[in-house]
Structures are given as structure tokens and as C-alpha cells.
N, C-alpha and C positions, 0 to 999 in steps of 0.2 A: 428344465429347472432354472430358477432365477439365479443370477450370479451372486455369490456370497461375498459381497464387498460393500465398503462404505466410502464415499468421497466427500470432501469438504465443500461447503458452499462458498460463494464469493465473500460474503460477510464473515463466515467462519474462518476462512484462510487469512483474512486481515487481522482477526483476533489472534490467531496462531502466530502470525508474523510479529505482531506487537509483543506477545508474551515471550517469544524467542529473543527479540531485541532487548526487552526489559531484563532478561536474565543474563544477557551478554554472551549467549551461546552461539556457536556455529551449528550448522545441521549435523556435523559429525559429533559435536558435543552432545546434542540431543539424542542421536542414535546411541551413543555410549551410555546414556543415563536411563533410557527406557527400561522399565521394570515389567517383566512378563511372568505370569504364573503366581502362585501363592505358596508360602511356607516351603516344604521340601522340594517343590518343583520350581522354586524361584529362579529366574534367570534375568541377568541385567545386561542390556545391550542388544540392539538389533542391527540388521543390515542397513547401511546408509541409503541404499537404493529404495528401501521401503519409505524412509523419510523423504527422499526426493519425490516419490510418487505421491505422498501425502500432500506436500507443498505445491505440487503441480496439479492438484485436484483430480488425481487419478484414483480409482477405487483400490482400497487395500483391505485385507481381511479385518473383520470386526475387532478381533482381539488386539491387533496392532493399532488400529485406529483409536480405540479406547485407551490403550496404554500410552500412546503418544500424547493424547489430550490430557490424560492424568498427569504425565510428567511435566507438561507445560502449565499445569494448574488450571485447566479449562474443563468445562462440562461438555462432554462429547456430543450430547443431544443439541447443544446450541451451535456446534461447529459443523455437523453433518449437513449435506445437501438434502433437502426435504424430499426429492424424488429419487434418492438413492435406492437402487434395487438390492434387496437382501433376501436371504432365505428365511421363511417363517420358522424354520427349525433351528436357526442359529441363535445360541444364547450368549449373552454378554456376562461379564463378571458379576453384575448385580442381579442376575437370574431373570431379568426382564426379557421378554421376547421382542425382537426388533420390530416385527410386524404390528405389535400392539402399542408401540410408542407413538405419541403425538408430539407435534412441535410445541415448543414452550409457549405459554400464554402470554402474548405481547399486547400491551395496551396501545392500540394504534392511534389513540387520541392524544398521547403525550407527544408534544411537538419537538422535544429536545432529543432528536435522533439524527444520525446514528451516533452511538456513544463511543465507537471504536473505529479505527481504520480510516482510510481516505474517503472523502465525500465526492462521489462521482455522479450524483444526481444533481442537476443544476438547481432544482427547487430547494435543495438543502444547503447550497453553497452560500456563504455570506461574507461580504466585505472584500478586502484585499484589492480594491480598485486601483489604489496607488501602485502597488507592486505589479499588478498586471500591466498597467500602463508603462511602467519603467521597463519591464521585460520586453515588451514589443517595441518600444523605442530603441532599445539596444539591438534587438534582432534586426530591425529595419535599417539600423546604421551599419550593418554588416558584421556584427560580432555575435558570438555565442554567449550564453548566460548560465552561471551556476547560482542556484538558490541555496544559500547556506543558512541553517537554523537548527535549533535544538530538536530533540525528539518530541513528537506530538505538538509541534508548533504549527503544522498545517502545510508542510512542503508538498506532500503527495496530493493533497486536495488542490493546491495551487497549480501543480502540474496538470491535473485533470481539467482545470478551468482554462489553462493556456491551450491545451489540446482542443477544447471546444471553440475557443475564440480565434484560433489560428487562421481559419479560412476567411474571416472578416477583417482581421487586424494586420496580417502580413501584406506589405506593399507588393512583394513578389511571391506568387503562390508557391507553397510547399506542402507536401502531404505530411500531416502530423502522425507520428508513430510513437506510441507509449510502450516502454518496456520496464518492467519491475525486475531489477536484478536479483531480488530475493528469491524469485522462482526460476532463475536461470542457473543451471547447474555449473556450467563451465564455458570457456570461450567457444567451443563447438556448438553448444546449445545456444549461445548468444548469436553466432552467425546464422544458425538455422532460424531463430525467431526473427531476427532483423530482415533476412531475405524473404521469409515467408510474408511478413507484413508489408514489405516493399513490393511484393508481387514478382520476385525474380527467383531463379534457381539458387540453391544454396552454394555459395562460393566464398572464397576468402582471399586475402592478399591482393595482388594486382588484378586478379580476375574480378574481385569485388568492385574495385575502382572502375574497371571497364564496364561492368554490368550496370553501374549507377550513372554512367555518363549521360543518359537521357532522363535521369530522375533528379528531382529536387525534393529533399526530405527534411522535415523538422523532427529530429530525433529527441524525444524526451526520456531521459534515463533516471529512474528512481533507485534510491539506495546504492549510489555509485561506489560506496565503500567496499561493496562486494567485488569490485574489480581489483582489489588489493591481493586477494587470496591466491593460492597456487594454481587455481583453475584458469587464471588469466595471466598471460605473459606480456612482457614489454612490447613485442612486435604487434600484438593485437591492440594495445593501448596506443602505440605510435601510429598504427594504420588509422585508427578512429580519429586521432588528432589531425593527421594528414588530410583526411577526407573533409575536414571543416575549413581548410585554409584556402585563401584566394578570394576573388571578388564575388564569384557566384558558384561556390563549391557544391558538391552533391549533398553534403550535410550541413545543417546548422544544429547546434546542440543547446538544449536546456536540460540541465542536470540538477539533481537534488542531493545534498550531502549535509552531514551534521558538522563537518569541519572543513576549513579552507583547503582547497585542492593543493596548495603549496605544501601544506602539512601532511595531507594524506598521501601525496605522491612526491616525496623529496627527489628532485631531479637527478641527483648523483647516483642513486640506486634504483630508482623506479620512474619510468616515463609516465607522465600524467596524460590522460586521454583528452585533456581539456586545455584550451587556451582562450580566454575571453574575460568578460566582466563578471564579478561576483556581487550578487544582490543579497544582503543580509535580511532574513525574515525575523521580525521582532514580535513580541507579545502584543495583544490588543491593548489599547489604552482604555481608560474608563469610559470615554465617550462611545467608542465602538462597542465595548462590552454591553453598555446599556442599550444601544440601538439593536444589538443582536437579541437580547432578552425580550425587548418589546416586540420586535418583528416576529419572533417565534410565538409569543403569547397571542398575537393577533394574526397568525398565519391563515391565509385564505383556505388552505386545504384541511384545517381542523374540522372535525365533526361538530356541527352546531349543537350547543347545549344551552339549557335555560340559564344557568349561572356559570359563565366562563371564568376560568382561573385568572387571578391577578396577583402578582407578588407584591408584598409591602416594600416600602422604601428601605426599611432595615434589612429585609431579606436580600434585596438587589445589591445593596452596599456590601453585605456580608459575602455574597456569592462572588462578587468581583474581587474582593480582597482575598478570599481563600483561593480563588483560581490563579491569582498572579498574572492574569492576562493570557493564560494558555487556553486556546480555543477548546481543545478536547476536554480539559479539566473543567472549564466553565460549562460545557455541554453536559457532562456527567453530573455535576453538582446541581444544575438546573433541572435535570431529569428527576433527580431524587426529590428535590423540593416540590416539583409538580406532582409527582407520584403521591407525596403525602397529602396533597389537597384532594386528589381524586379517589384516594383509598380511605 
């Protein structure tokens, strides 16, 4: 019999993480707010481990999957992995059979995608040449880098670009490793993920330093704010910092955060995992925003049509003004404008 569970897709989990951040919740907050059942059988709150399984893209029971998505204000059908195995007898709260559900109808000819989450496909990545150049200049000078910027400004997408460019841009080769701390439960999970991607057995403390003696890694840490919570201790943050010090240390760091590390980790009470240069990520200016819109309207991967869509000057000016230079917001607004043309 097929396993009765649903797992989130890569794109779906990005939407879920964005929704969690927008609400300002921790995973525990979400677990405490999930509503199960109806009327007399109503129950509020589920086990935190179920939430952890959801965010690590492991299968959870359909009723839990749907309830978590509903609590986050998401459509569960857009979050689930398309090849998730489920029982055809399992019913969801809306009385639809899972086996009968189809993926949402997506217009693949709209070039303004993806609308949410990090951009990890190079054909969709745009701009940030200056920032990429400055990051590698700093890394090649022997320092780690912190990318500081507001939510939805493009930090995660920039980390993905740095990960791709590292083999070509670093003067001294380092294996790039990307870790999203939103899907790392605690420091034990962190050590397990780091060691797994480094290709060594799971160790910590001095044993980790010794295991990394013959390795040179570029560690890209996303959502480093999550190192503040109780699942991470000062010794772990101190060890991470120590592994980056010296002329040719085992680690160089590129981390992404919404706030300066001096504010996130005040030295008197909390050891910062980072020592290095901070690069502030700004909104796109009008020139970059215009170039982005034109590049997408003329994208080579668009399906050819007899009458291609072109935005008016008034539309472009309005889109740029309304977006405020935030890449994700501009993407979403352009998607809506393009959709009006083709629909």
C-alpha cells in the first residue's frame, strides 16, 4: 500500500519559509497555532517534530500537511511535491481525493518567475554583478563576508550565485557548501549537515577542526539569525568563528542576515559566529529595474508567439515606482501585468 504522506517541494518550502518569516513566527510558534479538526473535535497545536519534518521536506500525514499550510495562509496544492506518494483512499478536509488532484495550471510563458523564494536557476538570476565582484574581492583578500539586507532583497539568490561562481572566482580553490539555517533544527543538525556536505564523518569541537585539516571550504550560511535561538550555543558559534581565522583556515564564510552581526550577536552576552566584512545589499535603482524588465520580456527561453508582450512606458514607470526597487516585489508586479496581457 502506498505511504499516506505528503512532502513539500523545493519551491513550496521556499514559500512556506517566506510565510513563516512574514508572520514573525518561529517553528514552535507555528506548531502552537496549527488548527486540527472541526467544531467539537477542534484541536489547536501539534508536535514540533511534525513541523520540523514539514520544513525538512519529509512526508507528513495529509491532515497535518494541509493544516500547516492553512495556518501559514498557503494553498497546500501549491506547496506539495508533485510526485508525493499518497493513498487514493485518503481524504483531505475539502473532501477531494489526493489521487484526483492535479498540479496548479501554470502559464509557462510568463517570464516573470519565480515569484517567491531564492533564485537558484542561473537563467533566472539577474544583476548584482557589482556585489558579486566585491564579495570575491573580499574573499580573495583573506576575509569572510556578511551580506546584510532587508527581507526579499535577494540575499539568498546572491548566495546561490556566489556558490555557482566560487570555482571560477576564488584564487585559492575552496569547496562551496550552502546551508539554509531555516531548515536546520539545532546545532547537532548543523554539525550533521556541515559534515555530510564536507564529506567527513559527523564530529564537533576539536574533532571537527582535526577532520577539516585537509579540507578548504567556502561555507555559505543563509538566515544566520537562526543561530541566535536556544538550539545553538556560544561554543558552537565560537568554534565556527575560530575555524575561519588565520591565513588559510579550513573555512571562509559568506553569510546572509537582515541585521548587522554586531547587533544580532552582542559580544558581551552572545558570541558572534562571524568576523569579517559586511556588504550591504540595496534595492535596484531605476536603470537596473528597467534592464530587468526588458531582459525578461525578450528572454530567449520564452515560447515564441505571433504578438509578443511589451509593456508601455507608463506601465514600466509605475511598476518600478510601486516595487520600490525590491527585486521580488518587482517580479510579482511584472508577473501580474504580463498575465493581464495574455489572459
